[in-house]
N, C-alpha and C positions, 0 to 999 in steps of 0.2 A: 301433646305434652312435650315431646322432644323439640318442636319448633319454638314453643314458649321458653323453654330452658335455654335454647340457643340465642333467642332474642335477649333474654336477661343477661346472659354472659357477654353479649356484644354491647351491653350498655343501653339497650332500648327499653324504655318504660312500657309496662303492659297493665291493662285492667282486665280482670277475669270476672265474668258474671256466670257462676255455676249454679243453675237452678235445678239440676238433676240430683236425684238421690245418690248417695255414695254407693259404690258397688264393691264386690269382693276384691276387685283389682285395686281400688282406692277407697278402703273403708273409712278413711278420715277425710275424704273429698279430694278433688283435684289439686287444691292448694297445697295440702301436705305433701302429695306426691311430687309436685313441682318444687316446692321450697326445700324439701330434703336434699335435692340435688344442688342447691345453692348454699343453704345453711340449715343443718338439721336441728329442729326444735320440736318439743312436745306440743301436741295439739289435740284437743278434744272438742266436740261440739257442745255448746251449752244446751241444756234441756229444751226441747221443742224447737231448736234451730239447727236444721241439718242441711242447709244450703249456704253457699259461701259467695261473697263478693270480696274481691281483693284487688288492691292497687299496689303494684310493685314499683318501687323507686330504685334506680340503678346508678344514681349520681355518685357522690363521694362515698356513700355507704350503700349497701343493699338493705332495703327495708320493705316489709310487707305490711300494708294497712288492711286488716282483715275485719269484715263485717259479716257475722253469721246472721242469717235470716231464716224464718220459718214460713211455711205455706200460709198465705193470707197477710203476711207482714207487708207494709209499704217498703219499697226499695229505698235505701238511704242514698243520699248524694255521695258520690265517690270522687276522690281527687284523681285527676289525670295529669301525671307529671310531665313537665317540659324541661328543656335544658336549664342549667343554672339554678337549680333548686326552686324553680317556680312550678306552680300547678294551676289548673283550672278545675272548677267543680263541675262534675257531670250530674245533672239533675235527672236521675234515672226514673224515679216514679212519675215526675211531671211529664217527661218524654213518653213514657209508656202509656200514661193516661191519655195524652193528646193523640197518640197513634190509635189507641183502642177506640176513642170517641170518633175518629175519622174512618174507622174500618167499616166495611159493608156489613149489613145485618146478617147476611149468610155466613160470613166468617165468624162473627161473634157467637152466633147460634152453634156453629160447628165446634168452636172452642169450648163453650159452656156445656154442651151436651155430649161432646166427643162423638158426634154423628155428623157425617157429611151429608148435606142435602143432595137428594138424587137430582140429576140433571137429565132432562129429556133431550134426546138427539132427534132432530127432525130430518 
């Protein structure tokens, strides 16, 4: 969190993909904890959406483009800001699906079942 805040204060654009549940330390997610150090604003999760994707722009103004998501939601495309108020779109869901499809069966099974396959050592 401190590194992200330092990057934003240095004028470096950042994209955060926070797919972990909020904790006692950050009950409104990592975005609120980070953004409060830049510009304090109210934030609550929409019903059923307790994970956050956010793209921070640090050009002429500081802005946070926030996309709440829930478990099972497709990941939205997010802007990645470049100098001079330009951005490229990062296709998160398409990239995730391509990587998932290319993953070995053992990895997909481990992720889906939360059980690592036993490996025999010869």
